[in-house]
DOSE-360014 format. One record per residue: residue in one letter; x, z, y of N, C-alpha, C in turn. Coordinates in steps of 0.2 Angstrom, whole numbers, padded with zeros to 4 digits, always signed. Example, Ala and Ser with C-alpha at 12.3 -4.5 7.8 and 13.67 -1.06 7.14 Angstrom:
# residues 2
A+0066+0039-0028+0062+0039-0022+0066+0039-0016;S+0064+0035-0011+0068+0036-0005+0064+0039+0000;
***
This chain:
# residues 64
M-0028-0030+0013-0022-0032+0010-0021-0039+0012;P-0017-0041+0016-0016-0048+0018-0012-0052+0013;T-0014-0058+0012-0010-0062+0008-0008-0069+0012;T-0003-0071+0010+0000-0077+0013-0002-0083+0008;K-0007-0087+0010-0010-0092+0006-0005-0097+0003;N+0000-0099+0007+0005-0104+0005+0010-0102+0000;T+0011-0095+0000+0016-0092-0005+0012-0088-0010;N+0006-0086-0009+0002-0082-0013+0005-0075-0014;T+0008-0073-0008+0011-0066-0008+0006-0061-0005;Y+0006-0055-0009+0002-0050-0007+0006-0044-0004;R+0003-0041+0001+0007-0035+0004+0001-0030+0005;A+0003-0023+0004-0001-0018+0005+0003-0012+0008;L+0000-0008+0012+0003-0002+0015-0002+0004+0014;G+0000+0010+0012-0004+0016+0012-0002+0020+0018;I-0007+0022+0021-0007+0027+0027-0010+0034+0025;W-0006+0039+0025-0008+0046+0024-0008+0049+0030;S-0014+0052+0032-0015+0055+0039-0019+0061+0038;P-0016+0067+0037-0019+0073+0036-0023+0075+0042;H-0028+0079+0042-0032+0081+0047-0031+0088+0049;Y-0025+0089+0052-0023+0096+0054-0019+0095+0061;N-0019+0100+0065-0016+0099+0072-0008+0097+0071;G-0007+0092+0075+0000+0090+0075+0003+0086+0070;S-0001+0084+0065+0001+0080+0059+0002+0073+0061;Q+0007+0069+0059+0008+0062+0060+0007+0058+0054;P+0004+0052+0054+0003+0048+0048+0009+0047+0045;E+0009+0046+0038+0015+0044+0034+0013+0037+0031;Y+0018+0032+0032+0017+0026+0029+0020+0026+0022;I+0016+0025+0017+0018+0026+0010+0016+0020+0006;T+0019+0020+0000+0017+0014-0005+0010+0016-0008;I+0007+0011-0010+0000+0011-0013+0001+0016-0019;K+0006+0015-0023+0007+0019-0029+0007+0027-0027;E+0010+0029-0021+0010+0036-0019+0003+0038-0017;L+0000+0033-0013-0007+0034-0011-0012+0036-0017;Q-0011+0032-0022-0015+0033-0028-0013+0039-0031;N-0007+0041-0031-0005+0048-0034-0008+0053-0030;R-0009+0053-0024-0012+0058-0020-0019+0058-0020;T-0022+0053-0021-0030+0052-0021-0033+0052-0028;G-0029+0049-0033-0032+0048-0039-0037+0042-0040;I-0036+0037-0035-0040+0031-0034-0035+0025-0036;D-0038+0021-0041-0034+0015-0042-0036+0009-0038;F-0033+0008-0033-0035+0003-0028-0035-0004-0030;F-0031-0007-0034-0030-0014-0035-0031-0015-0043;C-0035-0012-0046-0036-0012-0053-0038-0020-0055;N-0041-0024-0051-0043-0030-0052-0038-0036-0052;L-0032-0034-0049-0026-0039-0049-0023-0039-0056;D-0020-0045-0058-0016-0045-0064-0010-0040-0064;D-0009-0037-0069-0004-0031-0070+0002-0032-0066;D+0005-0038-0067+0012-0039-0064+0011-0039-0056;I+0006-0042-0054+0005-0042-0046+0003-0035-0044;E-0001-0032-0048-0003-0025-0046+0003-0021-0045;Q+0007-0021-0050+0013-0016-0050+0018-0018-0044;A+0019-0024-0042+0023-0026-0037+0020-0024-0030;V+0013-0025-0029+0010-0023-0023+0010-0016-0022;E+0009-0012-0027+0008-0005-0027+0015-0001-0026;E+0020-0004-0028+0027-0001-0027+0031-0003-0021;T+0029-0008-0018+0033-0011-0012+0030-0010-0005;V+0034-0009+0000+0032-0009+0007+0036-0013+0010;D+0034-0018+0013+0038-0023+0017+0038-0021+0024;H+0043-0017+0026+0043-0013+0033+0043-0019+0038;A+0047-0024+0037+0047-0029+0042+0041-0032+0044;F+0037-0034+0038+0030-0037+0039+0025-0032+0043;W+0025-0026+0041+0021-0021+0045+0023-0019+0051;Q+0030-0020+0053+0033-0018+0059+0032-0011+0061;Y+0034-0006+0057+0033+0001+0059+0040+0004+0058;
***
């Protein structure tokens, strides 16, 4: 999860890549990844930061 030190901005991207013939990876929010896996990835962040990171994908930053 990259962070920009001068602005203290956090960004995260979930990648879902099923292992079957012809599947393409999906770029999803961390919240969606958590729903699919049952894992709480950023439980140690403050709740307001955690919610923002988990629900947001910065498409321009990740360039996909």
